[in-house]
All heavy atoms as an XYZ file, in Angstrom:
952
protein
N       0.850     -1.177     -0.002
C       0.002     -0.002     -0.002
C       0.894      1.239     -0.004
O       1.778      1.356      0.848
C      -0.904     -0.034      1.230
C      -1.781      1.181      1.383
S      -2.866      1.031      2.820
C      -4.403      0.916      1.968
N       0.654      2.226     -0.906
C       1.494      3.418     -0.962
C       1.306      4.296      0.263
O       0.250      4.315      0.874
C       1.029      4.128     -2.233
C      -0.309      3.575     -2.564
C      -0.387      2.213     -1.933
N       2.370      5.008      0.592
C       2.319      5.937      1.736
C       1.344      7.062      1.436
O       1.201      7.494      0.298
C       3.699      6.509      2.011
N       0.664      7.513      2.467
C      -0.285      8.618      2.328
C       0.464      9.921      2.191
O       1.453     10.143      2.897
C      -1.202      8.692      3.562
C      -2.067      7.470      3.763
C      -3.208      7.386      2.763
O      -3.316      8.201      1.851
N      -4.041      6.394      2.921
N       0.031     10.821      1.306
C       0.681     12.123      1.200
C       0.499     12.943      2.475
O      -0.471     12.768      3.195
C      -0.003     12.790      0.006
C      -1.172     11.947     -0.348
C      -1.039     10.633      0.350
N       1.442     13.840      2.744
C       1.429     14.659      3.964
C       0.148     15.466      4.071
O      -0.354     15.701      5.156
C       2.638     15.584      3.989
N      -0.421     15.882      2.955
C      -1.640     16.699      2.981
C      -2.764     15.955      3.678
O      -3.502     16.516      4.467
C      -2.056     17.094      1.548
C      -3.423     17.739      1.544
C      -1.022     18.009      0.936
N      -2.863     14.655      3.442
C      -3.934     13.891      4.071
C      -3.738     13.789      5.580
O      -4.706     13.790      6.314
C      -4.038     12.516      3.437
C      -4.590     12.588      2.025
C      -4.905     11.244      1.462
O      -5.219     10.329      2.234
O      -4.848     11.114      0.234
N      -2.489     13.729      6.034
C      -2.225     13.689      7.472
C      -2.695     14.987      8.114
O      -3.365     14.987      9.132
C      -0.731     13.433      7.756
C      -0.435     13.580      9.241
C      -0.338     12.050      7.273
N      -2.386     16.117      7.451
C      -2.831     17.419      7.955
C      -4.349     17.458      8.004
O      -4.945     17.882      8.976
C      -2.266     18.564      7.084
C      -2.906     19.885      7.453
C      -0.758     18.647      7.260
N      -4.985     16.962      6.948
C      -6.448     16.937      6.914
C      -6.991     16.088      8.051
O      -7.954     16.467      8.694
C      -6.939     16.385      5.560
O      -6.417     17.210      4.527
C      -8.443     16.375      5.477
N      -6.352     14.946      8.315
C      -6.801     14.088      9.405
C      -6.727     14.835     10.732
O      -7.657     14.802     11.522
C      -5.935     12.817      9.475
O      -6.075     12.125      8.247
C      -6.362     11.919     10.602
N      -5.618     15.538     10.985
C      -5.513     16.317     12.222
C      -6.549     17.434     12.249
O      -7.128     17.718     13.276
C      -4.109     16.922     12.362
C      -3.178     15.992     13.107
O      -3.633     14.957     13.616
O      -1.987     16.305     13.180
N      -6.767     18.093     11.112
C      -7.719     19.201     11.075
C      -9.136     18.743     11.396
O      -9.934     19.520     11.892
C      -7.672     19.895      9.717
N      -9.419     17.470     11.130
C     -10.750     16.948     11.424
C     -11.030     17.015     12.918
O     -12.164     17.063     13.343
C     -10.895     15.501     10.873
C     -12.123     14.814     11.402
C     -10.899     15.539      9.356
N     -10.002     17.084     13.712
C     -10.182     17.174     15.165
C     -10.850     18.487     15.572
O     -11.285     18.641     16.687
C      -8.859     17.010     15.877
C      -8.290     15.637     15.700
C      -7.007     15.484     16.470
N      -6.464     14.172     16.265
C      -6.887     13.066     16.887
N      -7.850     13.151     17.767
N      -6.338     11.920     16.638
N     -10.882     19.458     14.680
C     -11.567     20.719     14.949
C     -12.911     20.674     14.234
O     -12.981     20.435     13.029
C     -10.733     21.900     14.456
C      -9.331     22.002     15.034
C      -8.631     23.229     14.499
C      -9.350     22.016     16.547
N     -13.961     20.906     14.978
C     -15.318     20.816     14.446
C     -15.552     21.907     13.404
O     -15.482     23.100     13.739
C     -16.313     20.948     15.602
C     -17.758     20.859     15.162
O     -18.015     20.494     14.015
O     -18.633     21.170     15.994
N     -15.834     21.530     12.174
C     -16.073     22.518     11.120
C     -17.233     23.469     11.445
O     -17.201     24.627     11.065
C     -16.407     21.670      9.884
C     -15.864     20.318     10.170
C     -15.900     20.161     11.659
N     -18.223     22.989     12.197
C     -19.345     23.855     12.562
C     -18.890     24.987     13.487
O     -19.343     26.126     13.356
C     -20.449     23.035     13.222
N     -17.979     24.684     14.398
C     -17.469     25.723     15.301
C     -16.666     26.756     14.505
O     -16.796     27.966     14.744
C     -16.611     25.117     16.399
N     -15.849     26.280     13.567
C     -15.074     27.202     12.743
C     -16.003     28.032     11.831
O     -15.738     29.221     11.619
C     -14.051     26.430     11.914
C     -12.976     25.724     12.748
C     -12.117     24.819     11.867
C     -12.111     26.737     13.489
N     -17.078     27.416     11.366
C     -18.049     28.164     10.547
C     -18.728     29.247     11.372
O     -18.957     30.367     10.865
C     -19.087     27.197      9.962
N     -19.031     28.958     12.636
C     -19.648     29.981     13.505
C     -18.704     31.169     13.684
O     -19.127     32.314     13.689
C     -20.029     29.383     14.853
C     -21.290     28.538     14.810
C     -21.792     28.166     16.202
N     -20.857     27.340     16.953
C     -20.756     26.020     16.861
N     -21.530     25.349     16.044
N     -19.888     25.362     17.598
N     -17.412     30.881     13.829
C     -16.431     31.968     13.920
C     -16.413     32.778     12.619
O     -16.365     34.004     12.648
C     -15.031     31.411     14.189
C     -14.679     31.055     15.613
C     -13.299     30.419     15.663
C     -14.741     32.260     16.528
N     -16.444     32.080     11.499
C     -16.420     32.752     10.195
C     -17.629     33.660     10.010
O     -17.521     34.714      9.378
C     -16.374     31.725      9.066
O     -15.167     31.025      9.092
N     -18.755     33.255     10.545
C     -19.982     34.056     10.422
C     -19.843     35.409     11.103
O     -20.530     36.355     10.754
C     -21.172     33.290     10.993
C     -21.598     32.112     10.144
C     -22.642     31.241     10.828
O     -23.101     31.594     11.945
O     -23.004     30.206     10.235
N     -18.972     35.493     12.088
C     -18.763     36.758     12.798
C     -17.943     37.751     11.975
O     -17.864     38.923     12.322
C     -18.064     36.499     14.139
C     -18.850     35.639     15.127
C     -17.978     35.316     16.339
C     -20.133     36.319     15.544
N     -17.339     37.243     10.897
C     -16.497     38.072     10.035
C     -16.825     37.743      8.574
O     -16.011     37.150      7.864
C     -15.018     37.777     10.333
C     -14.049     38.663      9.563
O     -14.479     39.713      9.033
O     -12.871     38.302      9.489
N     -18.043     38.131      8.128
C     -18.452     37.795      6.758
C     -17.426     38.272      5.732
O     -16.945     39.398      5.793
C     -19.786     38.510      6.577
C     -20.265     38.785      7.959
C     -19.031     38.942      8.808
N     -17.044     37.374      4.841
C     -16.075     37.716      3.831
C     -14.642     37.579      4.309
O     -13.718     37.561      3.509
N     -14.435     37.497      5.593
C     -13.107     37.305      6.146
C     -12.176     38.500      6.098
O     -10.996     38.386      6.382
N     -12.699     39.673      5.744
C     -11.832     40.859      5.634
C     -11.147     41.216      6.941
O     -10.037     41.739      6.928
C     -12.624     42.076      5.116
C     -12.825     42.099      3.639
C     -13.934     41.156      3.169
O     -14.693     40.628      3.956
N     -13.998     40.943      1.866
N     -11.798     40.958      8.043
C     -11.199     41.300      9.338
C     -10.196     40.271      9.838
O      -9.519     40.503     10.837
N     -10.121     39.128      9.175
C      -9.183     38.090      9.581
C      -9.464     37.508     10.954
O      -8.552     37.055     11.643
N     -10.741     37.519     11.354
C     -11.119     37.092     12.695
C     -10.696     35.646     12.986
O     -10.092     35.373     14.033
C     -12.623     37.245     12.930
C     -13.121     36.737     14.280
C     -12.584     37.622     15.398
C     -14.632     36.689     14.309
N     -10.988     34.745     12.074
C     -10.672     33.336     12.336
C      -9.180     33.149     12.521
O      -8.746     32.486     13.454
C     -11.221     32.429     11.207
C     -10.757     30.990     11.396
C     -12.750     32.490     11.167
N      -8.373     33.760     11.679
C      -6.908     33.652     11.812
C      -6.434     34.243     13.142
O      -5.567     33.688     13.808
C      -6.215     34.339     10.642
C      -6.399     33.592      9.322
C      -5.560     34.176      8.221
N      -4.139     33.953      8.393
C      -3.520     32.787      8.252
N      -4.207     31.714      7.949
N      -2.209     32.689      8.404
N      -7.012     35.377     13.526
C      -6.615     36.003     14.796
C      -6.982     35.102     15.972
O      -6.195     34.950     16.917
C      -7.250     37.380     14.943
C      -6.611     38.448     14.075
C      -7.004     39.866     14.479
N      -8.350     40.016     14.961
C      -9.371     40.536     14.252
N      -9.177     40.944     13.021
N     -10.561     40.645     14.790
N      -8.176     34.533     15.924
C      -8.620     33.636     16.997
C      -7.700     32.419     17.061
O      -7.262     32.013     18.144
C     -10.095     33.207     16.798
C     -10.459     32.048     17.723
C     -11.027     34.389     17.043
N      -7.385     31.844     15.900
C      -6.509     30.663     15.885
C      -5.103     30.995     16.359
O      -4.490     30.210     17.102
C      -6.471     30.055     14.479
C      -7.764     29.380     14.021
C      -7.667     28.976     12.557
C      -8.111     28.184     14.897
N      -4.569     32.160     15.981
C      -3.239     32.567     16.459
C      -3.242     32.754     17.975
O      -2.330     32.309     18.678
C      -2.794     33.856     15.770
C      -1.904     33.600     14.591
C      -1.241     34.882     14.093
N      -1.649     35.053     12.714
C      -2.493     35.967     12.247
N      -2.998     36.868     13.028
N      -2.815     36.021     10.989
N      -4.261     33.437     18.456
C      -4.381     33.677     19.896
C      -4.516     32.345     20.635
O      -3.891     32.135     21.682
C      -5.588     34.591     20.193
O      -5.387     35.831     19.529
C      -5.768     34.816     21.678
N      -5.325     31.452     20.068
C      -5.499     30.142     20.682
C      -4.164     29.394     20.741
O      -3.812     28.829     21.787
C      -6.532     29.302     19.920
C      -6.683     27.929     20.504
C      -7.512     27.711     21.598
C      -5.965     26.849     20.001
C      -7.620     26.453     22.175
C      -6.065     25.591     20.577
C      -6.899     25.402     21.655
O      -6.999     24.162     22.231
N      -3.432     29.377     19.647
C      -2.144     28.676     19.598
C      -1.195     29.219     20.658
O      -0.516     28.449     21.359
C      -1.528     28.791     18.203
N      -1.147     30.534     20.800
C      -0.276     31.135     21.806
C      -0.710     30.758     23.226
O       0.106     30.394     24.070
C      -0.262     32.657     21.677
C       0.424     33.144     20.414
O       1.159     32.354     19.772
O       0.199     34.317     20.038
N      -2.022     30.850     23.477
C      -2.507     30.558     24.828
C      -2.407     29.068     25.119
O      -2.146     28.679     26.265
C      -3.927     31.063     25.030
O      -4.848     30.334     24.265
N      -2.578     28.211     24.102
C      -2.443     26.775     24.310
C      -1.047     26.467     24.842
O      -0.898     25.749     25.828
C      -2.700     26.013     23.008
C      -2.536     24.493     23.060
C      -3.538     23.860     24.018
C      -2.679     23.901     21.656
N      -0.053     27.015     24.210
C       1.326     26.750     24.638
C       1.582     27.274     26.053
O       2.152     26.591     26.900
C       2.324     27.385     23.664
C       3.731     26.909     23.892
C       3.838     25.387     23.821
O       3.463     24.765     22.852
N       4.351     24.784     24.889
N       1.115     28.479     26.323
C       1.313     29.086     27.650
C       0.600     28.271     28.731
O       1.161     27.973     29.786
C       0.792     30.526     27.635
C       0.977     31.268     28.941
C       0.442     32.688     28.869
N      -0.848     32.853     28.214
C      -2.032     32.552     28.766
N      -2.083     32.059     29.990
N      -3.153     32.737     28.102
N      -0.643     27.866     28.444
C      -1.419     27.115     29.429
C      -0.868     25.707     29.630
O      -0.881     25.180     30.756
C      -2.898     27.077     29.026
C      -3.624     28.414     29.183
C      -4.964     28.382     28.467
C      -3.812     28.755     30.664
N      -0.370     25.096     28.571
C       0.243     23.768     28.716
C       1.505     23.849     29.562
O       1.767     22.958     30.387
C       0.540     23.162     27.349
C      -0.682     22.681     26.578
C      -0.285     22.267     25.169
C      -1.392     21.549     27.311
N       2.273     24.910     29.385
C       3.451     25.108     30.239
C       3.030     25.236     31.701
O       3.644     24.643     32.592
C       4.233     26.347     29.803
C       4.959     26.165     28.478
O       5.122     25.007     28.020
O       5.343     27.184     27.884
N       1.981     25.987     31.933
C       1.462     26.171     33.299
C       0.959     24.834     33.866
O       1.204     24.507     35.031
C       0.341     27.213     33.296
C      -0.076     27.663     34.654
C      -1.101     28.796     34.613
O      -1.266     29.452     33.566
O      -1.736     29.014     35.664
N       0.292     24.058     33.023
C      -0.220     22.755     33.433
C       0.945     21.825     33.823
O       0.907     21.150     34.851
C      -1.036     22.129     32.294
C      -1.839     20.898     32.642
C      -3.137     21.313     33.334
C      -2.163     20.121     31.378
N       1.988     21.816     32.997
C       3.160     20.964     33.276
C       3.825     21.370     34.596
O       4.223     20.516     35.398
C       4.155     21.065     32.140
C       3.697     20.388     30.877
C       4.703     20.573     29.745
N       4.099     20.220     28.486
C       3.930     21.077     27.474
N       4.357     22.322     27.560
N       3.356     20.685     26.363
N       3.960     22.662     34.814
C       4.577     23.136     36.057
C       3.731     22.752     37.268
O       4.261     22.304     38.285
C       4.771     24.650     36.006
C       5.839     25.082     35.031
C       5.879     26.596     34.840
O       5.099     27.342     35.425
N       6.795     27.056     33.993
N       2.420     22.937     37.151
C       1.523     22.587     38.252
C       1.572     21.090     38.544
O       1.584     20.660     39.707
C       0.099     23.016     37.925
N       1.634     20.316     37.487
C       1.713     18.860     37.649
C       3.013     18.469     38.355
O       3.016     17.614     39.244
C       1.622     18.208     36.281
C       1.573     16.704     36.319
C       1.456     16.124     34.920
N       1.252     14.697     34.998
C       1.169     13.898     33.953
N       1.263     14.404     32.736
N       0.990     12.592     34.106
N       4.100     19.105     37.975
C       5.405     18.774     38.545
C       5.478     19.041     40.038
O       6.171     18.325     40.768
C       6.506     19.564     37.825
N       4.748     20.054     40.503
C       4.813     20.402     41.931
C       3.548     19.989     42.694
O       3.386     20.326     43.856
C       5.097     21.917     42.133
C       6.465     22.276     41.575
C       4.004     22.784     41.542
N       2.641     19.272     42.006
C       1.458     18.762     42.678
C       0.397     19.800     43.002
O      -0.343     19.638     43.972
N       0.316     20.856     42.228
C      -0.700     21.898     42.459
C      -2.001     21.511     41.747
O      -2.301     21.946     40.653
C      -0.205     23.243     41.942
C       0.911     23.881     42.738
C       0.475     24.365     44.130
N      -0.719     25.182     44.122
C      -0.750     26.504     43.970
N       0.361     27.179     43.849
N      -1.903     27.154     43.978
N      -2.788     20.684     42.411
C      -4.033     20.163     41.848
C      -5.003     21.306     41.551
O      -5.711     21.275     40.549
C      -4.668     19.142     42.823
C      -3.692     18.011     43.137
C      -5.975     18.600     42.267
C      -3.246     17.212     41.951
N      -5.053     22.313     42.405
C      -5.957     23.443     42.185
C      -5.651     24.151     40.872
O      -6.553     24.534     40.133
C      -5.900     24.427     43.359
C      -4.501     24.994     43.586
O      -3.508     24.238     43.469
O      -4.386     26.194     43.895
N      -4.375     24.294     40.563
C      -3.957     24.945     39.323
C      -4.312     24.059     38.131
O      -4.767     24.549     37.093
C      -2.455     25.296     39.340
C      -1.995     25.847     38.002
C      -2.162     26.283     40.460
N      -4.152     22.747     38.288
C      -4.529     21.830     37.212
C      -6.001     21.999     36.847
O      -6.357     22.043     35.670
C      -4.270     20.372     37.621
C      -2.825     19.946     37.802
C      -2.749     18.522     38.334
C      -2.069     20.078     36.493
N      -6.839     22.109     37.851
C      -8.276     22.293     37.598
C      -8.578     23.607     36.915
O      -9.379     23.659     35.977
N      -7.921     24.664     37.363
C      -8.150     25.988     36.761
C      -7.690     26.025     35.316
O      -8.387     26.527     34.434
C      -7.450     27.068     37.575
C      -7.673     28.488     37.030
C      -6.878     29.536     37.783
N      -5.454     29.282     37.880
C      -4.572     29.421     36.876
N      -4.980     29.797     35.692
N      -3.293     29.188     37.076
N      -6.506     25.471     35.060
C      -5.972     25.472     33.694
C      -6.837     24.596     32.791
O      -7.132     24.968     31.651
C      -4.497     25.027     33.673
C      -3.992     24.830     32.263
C      -3.632     26.047     34.412
N      -7.260     23.450     33.281
C      -8.137     22.572     32.487
C      -9.433     23.287     32.133
O      -9.924     23.187     31.006
C      -8.420     21.276     33.242
N      -9.967     24.039     33.081
C     -11.197     24.803     32.825
C     -10.975     25.858     31.737
O     -11.782     26.007     30.827
C     -11.680     25.461     34.115
C     -12.894     26.292     33.916
N     -14.152     25.732     33.796
C     -13.051     27.637     33.776
C     -15.021     26.708     33.594
N     -14.386     27.865     33.577
N      -9.872     26.577     31.828
C      -9.557     27.613     30.841
C      -9.345     26.990     29.464
O      -9.859     27.499     28.454
C      -8.312     28.411     31.275
O      -8.552     28.969     32.562
C      -7.984     29.508     30.290
N      -8.594     25.897     29.415
C      -8.376     25.201     28.148
C      -9.694     24.691     27.556
O      -9.905     24.750     26.346
C      -7.405     24.031     28.331
C      -5.930     24.384     28.443
C      -5.126     23.166     28.912
C      -5.405     24.897     27.114
N     -10.554     24.197     28.417
C     -11.841     23.674     27.960
C     -12.641     24.760     27.264
O     -13.159     24.561     26.162
C     -12.620     23.097     29.142
C     -13.975     22.514     28.781
C     -14.706     21.982     29.996
C     -15.185     23.148     30.845
N     -16.005     22.746     31.979
N     -12.715     25.920     27.889
C     -13.504     27.020     27.329
C     -12.945     27.506     26.005
O     -13.685     27.659     25.024
C     -13.553     28.188     28.321
O     -14.142     27.772     29.521
N     -11.648     27.764     25.954
C     -11.065     28.292     24.721
C     -11.069     27.242     23.614
O     -11.270     27.570     22.439
C      -9.652     28.820     24.973
O      -8.789     27.819     25.414
N     -10.896     25.991     23.959
C     -10.877     24.928     22.954
C     -12.258     24.685     22.359
O     -12.383     24.311     21.197
C     -10.340     23.641     23.569
O      -9.014     23.836     24.013
N     -13.289     24.911     23.154
C     -14.659     24.770     22.642
C     -14.929     25.783     21.532
O     -15.619     25.476     20.548
C     -15.670     24.928     23.773
N     -14.346     26.962     21.653
C     -14.622     28.009     20.656
C     -14.057     27.670     19.277
O     -14.556     28.163     18.270
C     -14.075     29.363     21.129
O     -12.663     29.363     21.094
N     -13.039     26.807     19.225
C     -12.480     26.433     17.934
C     -12.904     25.021     17.519
O     -12.479     24.509     16.489
C     -10.942     26.560     17.886
C     -10.275     25.601     18.860
C     -10.511     27.999     18.121
C      -8.832     25.320     18.535
N     -13.701     24.369     18.346
C     -14.234     23.060     17.984
C     -13.315     21.877     18.236
O     -13.413     20.862     17.567
N     -12.431     21.992     19.218
C     -11.545     20.876     19.583
C     -12.280     19.964     20.559
O     -11.942     19.876     21.739
C     -10.243     21.408     20.164
N     -13.286     19.265     20.061
C     -14.245     18.535     20.898
C     -13.614     17.468     21.792
O     -13.942     17.381     22.978
C     -15.312     17.885     20.027
O     -15.916     18.837     19.215
N     -12.728     16.663     21.260
C     -12.110     15.617     22.077
C     -11.251     16.233     23.174
O     -11.249     15.769     24.309
C     -11.264     14.689     21.201
C     -10.688     13.527     21.978
C     -10.112     12.448     21.062
N      -9.732     11.287     21.836
C      -8.619     11.171     22.548
N      -7.750     12.160     22.597
N      -8.348     10.074     23.220
N     -10.538     17.308     22.839
C      -9.713     17.997     23.821
C     -10.591     18.606     24.913
O     -10.261     18.532     26.102
C      -8.875     19.071     23.113
C      -7.777     19.649     23.951
C      -6.794     18.843     24.500
C      -7.700     21.007     24.166
C      -5.762     19.380     25.263
C      -6.680     21.556     24.924
C      -5.715     20.743     25.480
N     -11.720     19.180     24.523
C     -12.676     19.746     25.486
C     -13.144     18.652     26.460
O     -13.188     18.875     27.675
C     -13.882     20.387     24.753
C     -14.990     20.732     25.723
C     -13.423     21.621     23.986
N     -13.471     17.495     25.921
C     -13.939     16.395     26.772
C     -12.853     15.952     27.755
O     -13.148     15.674     28.926
C     -14.380     15.223     25.898
N     -11.602     15.907     27.292
C     -10.507     15.539     28.191
C     -10.326     16.585     29.290
O     -10.098     16.243     30.450
C      -9.209     15.358     27.401
C      -9.119     14.090     26.561
C      -7.936     14.159     25.620
C      -9.037     12.865     27.464
N     -10.411     17.852     28.921
C     -10.306     18.929     29.918
C     -11.413     18.794     30.964
O     -11.169     18.961     32.167
C     -10.387     20.298     29.240
S      -8.940     20.710     28.246
N     -12.617     18.479     30.511
C     -13.742     18.304     31.432
C     -13.493     17.127     32.369
O     -13.821     17.203     33.567
C     -15.042     18.105     30.642
N     -12.910     16.072     31.862
C     -12.602     14.914     32.710
C     -11.539     15.255     33.742
O     -11.632     14.844     34.899
C     -12.170     13.737     31.852
C     -13.337     13.114     31.083
C     -12.915     12.015     30.135
N     -12.174     10.951     30.778
C     -11.386     10.099     30.132
N     -11.246     10.189     28.824
N     -10.744      9.148     30.779
N     -10.527     16.039     33.341
C      -9.507     16.475     34.309
C     -10.172     17.328     35.386
O      -9.918     17.133     36.585
C      -8.361     17.249     33.611
C      -7.465     17.932     34.628
C      -7.545     16.305     32.729
N     -11.011     18.270     34.971
C     -11.723     19.123     35.933
C     -12.520     18.282     36.930
O     -12.479     18.537     38.131
C     -12.707     20.036     35.195
C     -12.224     21.396     34.899
C     -13.359     22.256     34.412
O     -14.005     21.908     33.407
O     -13.621     23.284     35.067
N     -13.261     17.302     36.415
C     -14.095     16.462     37.266
C     -13.234     15.662     38.246
O     -13.583     15.514     39.422
C     -14.946     15.531     36.413
N     -12.119     15.175     37.768
C     -11.195     14.416     38.606
C     -10.667     15.297     39.752
O     -10.599     14.862     40.898
C     -10.050     13.926     37.740
S      -9.400     12.339     38.167
N     -10.311     16.523     39.415
C      -9.800     17.459     40.419
C     -10.901     17.789     41.433
O     -10.670     17.780     42.642
C      -9.246     18.739     39.745
C      -9.005     19.847     40.753
C      -7.970     18.413     38.982
N     -12.111     18.069     40.939
C     -13.227     18.399     41.842
C     -13.542     17.242     42.783
O     -13.863     17.455     43.948
C     -14.485     18.760     41.039
C     -14.603     20.203     40.709
C     -16.003     20.592     40.251
N     -16.558     19.711     39.239
C     -16.350     19.824     37.920
N     -15.611     20.786     37.445
N     -16.903     18.979     37.084
N     -13.474     16.025     42.272
C     -13.784     14.851     43.085
C     -12.604     14.412     43.948
O     -12.726     13.460     44.717
C     -14.201     13.692     42.166
N     -11.474     15.124     43.802
C     -10.248     14.779     44.527
C      -9.878     13.323     44.269
O      -9.433     12.607     45.150
C     -10.415     15.055     46.022
N     -10.093     12.899     43.018
C      -9.790     11.533     42.613
C      -8.514     11.539     41.788
O      -8.542     11.727     40.577
C     -10.954     10.957     41.795
C     -10.694      9.541     41.334
O      -9.725      8.917     41.807
O     -11.462      9.051     40.490
N      -7.408     11.358     42.443
C      -6.117     11.387     41.766
C      -5.760     10.088     41.071
O      -4.758     10.002     40.377
N      -6.616      9.055     41.219
C      -6.274      7.742     40.663
C      -6.151      7.781     39.148
O      -5.283      7.107     38.576
C      -7.311      6.698     41.090
O      -8.594      7.047     40.611
N      -7.000      8.530     38.458
C      -6.955      8.597     36.999
C      -6.261      9.852     36.490
O      -6.068     10.001     35.284
C      -8.380      8.593     36.426
C      -9.068      7.246     36.586
O      -8.354      6.236     36.730
O     -10.307      7.219     36.575
N      -5.895     10.745     37.369
C      -5.417     12.057     36.959
C      -4.145     11.991     36.113
O      -4.041     12.653     35.087
C      -5.219     12.962     38.174
C      -4.978     14.430     37.887
C      -6.093     15.012     37.022
C      -4.855     15.202     39.171
N      -3.197     11.193     36.501
C      -1.933     11.124     35.772
C      -2.163     10.642     34.339
O      -1.650     11.219     33.382
C      -0.946     10.226     36.496
O       0.284     10.225     35.812
N      -2.935      9.583     34.183
C      -3.221      9.053     32.844
C      -4.012     10.074     32.028
O      -3.757     10.249     30.830
C      -3.995      7.750     32.951
N      -4.944     10.753     32.656
C      -5.723     11.784     31.961
C      -4.843     12.936     31.489
O      -5.002     13.443     30.380
C      -6.822     12.341     32.870
C      -8.140     11.618     32.896
C      -9.055     12.228     33.960
C      -8.804     11.625     31.545
N      -3.923     13.342     32.352
C      -3.015     14.426     31.981
C      -2.098     14.023     30.832
O      -1.807     14.842     29.949
C      -2.214     14.900     33.193
C      -3.037     15.631     34.255
C      -2.202     15.839     35.514
C      -3.585     16.937     33.734
N      -1.681     12.767     30.824
C      -0.882     12.268     29.699
C      -1.695     12.315     28.405
O      -1.217     12.746     27.357
C      -0.410     10.833     29.943
C       0.642     10.729     31.034
O       1.258     11.767     31.388
O       0.850      9.604     31.546
N      -2.932     11.858     28.492
C      -3.831     11.864     27.340
C      -4.105     13.290     26.873
O      -4.120     13.577     25.668
C      -5.134     11.154     27.714
C      -5.970     10.728     26.549
C      -7.181      9.900     26.948
O      -7.278      9.448     28.107
O      -8.038      9.727     26.083
N      -4.306     14.183     27.825
C      -4.538     15.596     27.512
C      -3.333     16.192     26.783
O      -3.482     16.912     25.788
C      -4.825     16.372     28.798
C      -5.234     17.822     28.643
C      -6.697     17.908     28.239
C      -5.025     18.568     29.942
N      -2.162     15.880     27.258
C      -0.925     16.362     26.629
C      -0.819     15.861     25.189
O      -0.529     16.636     24.274
C       0.283     15.880     27.438
C       1.606     16.300     26.883
C       2.077     17.638     27.357
O       1.630     18.097     28.424
O       2.896     18.250     26.656
N      -1.099     14.580     24.972
C      -1.039     14.027     23.623
C      -2.058     14.663     22.694
O      -1.755     14.983     21.551
C      -1.228     12.505     23.662
C      -0.043     11.787     24.266
O       1.079     12.271     24.195
N      -0.285     10.643     24.880
N      -3.257     14.841     23.199
C      -4.304     15.457     22.365
C      -3.973     16.920     22.087
O      -4.269     17.435     21.013
C      -5.672     15.318     23.037
C      -6.820     15.820     22.186
C      -7.053     15.044     20.901
O      -6.482     13.954     20.708
O      -7.817     15.547     20.049
N      -3.340     17.590     23.033
C      -2.980     18.992     22.815
C      -2.020     19.123     21.634
O      -2.083     20.108     20.883
C      -2.354     19.609     24.068
O      -1.027     19.149     24.261
N      -1.151     18.136     21.455
C      -0.227     18.155     20.310
C      -0.992     18.041     19.001
O      -0.698     18.749     18.029
C       0.796     17.029     20.438
C       1.741     17.111     21.630
C       2.605     15.856     21.717
C       2.588     18.361     21.578
N      -1.995     17.173     18.982
C      -2.806     17.012     17.771
C      -3.612     18.275     17.479
O      -3.698     18.712     16.332
C      -3.705     15.788     17.904
C      -2.937     14.481     17.846
C      -3.855     13.266     17.803
N      -4.332     12.835     19.088
C      -3.643     12.096     19.958
N      -2.418     11.722     19.676
N      -4.163     11.728     21.083
N      -4.178     18.860     18.511
C      -4.940     20.095     18.334
C      -4.020     21.211     17.847
O      -4.353     21.959     16.922
C      -5.663     20.497     19.643
C      -6.247     21.901     19.546
C      -6.754     19.496     19.981
N      -2.853     21.306     18.463
C      -1.896     22.325     18.033
C      -1.504     22.173     16.572
O      -1.420     23.157     15.835
N      -1.295     20.930     16.139
C      -0.966     20.700     14.721
C      -2.131     21.083     13.821
O      -1.925     21.647     12.738
C      -0.571     19.243     14.496
C       0.832     18.914     14.952
C       1.296     17.565     14.444
N       0.419     16.472     14.827
C       0.596     15.689     15.875
N       1.629     15.890     16.687
N      -0.231     14.697     16.130
N      -3.343     20.779     14.240
C      -4.517     21.123     13.439
C      -4.649     22.646     13.305
O      -4.937     23.162     12.218
C      -5.779     20.531     14.066
N      -4.427     23.350     14.393
C      -4.495     24.819     14.364
C      -3.410     25.369     13.453
O      -3.666     26.242     12.621
C      -4.403     25.399     15.790
C      -4.176     26.911     15.757
C      -5.652     25.062     16.593
N      -2.198     24.845     13.579
C      -1.100     25.322     12.724
C      -1.377     25.027     11.258
O      -1.040     25.839     10.384
C       0.229     24.687     13.158
C       0.756     25.227     14.478
C       0.884     26.742     14.502
O       1.330     27.361     13.550
N       0.441     27.327     15.612
N      -1.991     23.882     10.980
C      -2.333     23.550      9.592
C      -3.316     24.557      9.021
O      -3.181     24.996      7.865
C      -2.906     22.130      9.511
N      -4.284     24.954      9.813
C      -5.262     25.947      9.359
C      -4.607     27.299      9.179
O      -4.922     28.035      8.240
C      -6.429     26.047     10.346
C      -7.376     24.849     10.354
C      -8.361     24.972     11.510
C      -8.088     24.717      9.032
N      -3.700     27.652     10.054
C      -3.002     28.939      9.932
C      -2.069     28.961      8.715
O      -1.856     30.013      8.116
C      -2.205     29.228     11.209
C      -3.040     29.643     12.415
C      -2.184     29.673     13.677
C      -3.707     30.979     12.184
N      -1.544     27.798      8.372
C      -0.638     27.713      7.229
C      -1.367     27.664      5.885
O      -0.763     27.900      4.854
C       0.258     26.482      7.350
O       1.061     26.589      8.497
N      -2.638     27.317      5.940
C      -3.414     27.161      4.693
C      -3.657     28.497      4.015
O      -3.693     29.529      4.586
C      -4.745     26.479      4.996
């Protein structure tokens, strides 16, 4: 079987962002003259990196309260761009923190980190298009 072209891999990652959410953003800037979607995606990419750094630091020092706050912030901003699976993971981290159930937290944070990479690639693919 021949190798898949790189474009299809980018498309696969981009599927992680709900087209309906991106369409709702586009509706706020008819014609795209204001560049709203690009600005939102750039801002999201910057905040994703900053918040992931904060999440990693909080995890390293056991600041569960910070993990919950960062997961909540990531959940809200990720919903606006349609990163549905990432939103669900953030919600699970939040619930784990609220329930003080650390048994699944480490695995969830690992999963969240992995999904954040996929979301970041999808955002970068859209910005590069």
